[in-house]
C-alpha positions as CSV (number, residue, x, y, z in Angstrom):
1,M,57.2,-121.8,27.6
2,L,59.3,-119.3,29.6
3,T,63.0,-118.9,29.1
4,E,65.2,-117.8,31.9
5,V,68.6,-116.2,31.2
6,N,71.0,-116.4,34.2
7,R,74.8,-115.9,34.0
8,N,74.9,-116.7,30.3
9,K,73.0,-119.9,30.8
10,S,69.5,-120.1,29.1
11,R,67.0,-122.6,30.5
12,A,63.7,-123.8,29.3
13,R,61.1,-123.5,32.0
14,E,57.3,-123.6,32.0
15,A,54.7,-122.2,34.3
16,V,51.0,-122.3,34.0
17,Q,48.4,-120.9,36.4
18,V,44.6,-121.0,36.3
19,T,42.8,-118.9,38.9
20,C,39.1,-118.7,39.8
21,N,37.9,-115.7,41.9
22,F,35.1,-117.1,44.2
23,S,34.4,-113.6,45.6
24,P,36.2,-110.2,45.8
25,K,38.3,-111.6,48.7
26,W,38.7,-115.3,47.9
27,A,40.4,-117.0,45.0
28,G,41.6,-120.6,44.2
29,S,44.3,-121.6,41.7
30,S,45.8,-124.6,40.0
31,E,49.4,-124.3,39.0
32,E,52.0,-126.4,37.1
33,Y,55.8,-125.7,36.9
34,A,58.5,-127.5,34.9
35,D,62.2,-127.3,34.1
36,Y,63.5,-128.9,30.9
37,G,67.1,-127.9,31.4
38,P,69.5,-125.7,29.5
39,L,68.4,-124.7,26.0
40,R,71.5,-126.1,24.4
41,Q,71.2,-129.5,26.1
42,I,67.6,-130.3,27.0
43,Y,67.4,-132.9,29.8
44,S,66.2,-136.4,29.1
45,A,62.6,-137.2,30.2
46,H,64.1,-138.9,33.3
47,D,65.9,-135.7,34.5
48,R,63.1,-133.1,33.8
49,W,61.1,-132.0,36.8
50,H,57.4,-131.2,37.0
51,Q,55.3,-130.1,39.9
52,V,51.6,-129.2,40.4
53,W,50.1,-126.9,43.1
54,A,46.6,-126.1,44.4
55,G,46.4,-122.7,46.0
56,L,43.9,-120.7,48.0
57,N,44.3,-116.9,48.4
58,H,42.5,-114.4,50.6
59,G,42.8,-110.7,50.2
60,G,42.0,-108.8,53.4
61,K,41.9,-105.1,54.2
62,Y,45.4,-105.2,55.8
63,V,46.9,-108.6,55.0
64,N,46.9,-110.9,51.9
65,I,47.3,-114.6,52.6
66,E,48.4,-117.0,49.9
67,T,48.5,-120.7,50.7
68,G,49.1,-123.8,48.7
69,I,50.1,-127.4,48.6
70,G,52.0,-129.1,45.9
71,F,53.9,-132.2,44.9
72,G,56.4,-133.4,42.3
73,L,55.2,-135.5,39.4
74,T,58.7,-136.9,38.5
75,A,61.6,-138.5,40.4
76,A,63.9,-135.7,39.2
77,F,61.9,-133.1,41.3
78,D,62.8,-135.0,44.5
79,R,66.5,-135.1,43.5
80,R,66.9,-131.3,42.9
81,R,66.6,-130.3,46.6
């Protein structure tokens, strides 16, 4: 679990990424991100947000391209925008 400290407010956040290199130039990834809220007052399950992403990366000679598509797993993710 990652902890972020910002303006004296610590938050419990999580990030996980699994990457597979198909070739020296191409890679795919699966990613998950979450926010559990402030460390001193963790959000209820209803207010926590989770999202998953699938990514495809291409490393070229002059340009690197990173693309992905993701979606929220909880209703709280939709409310945070």
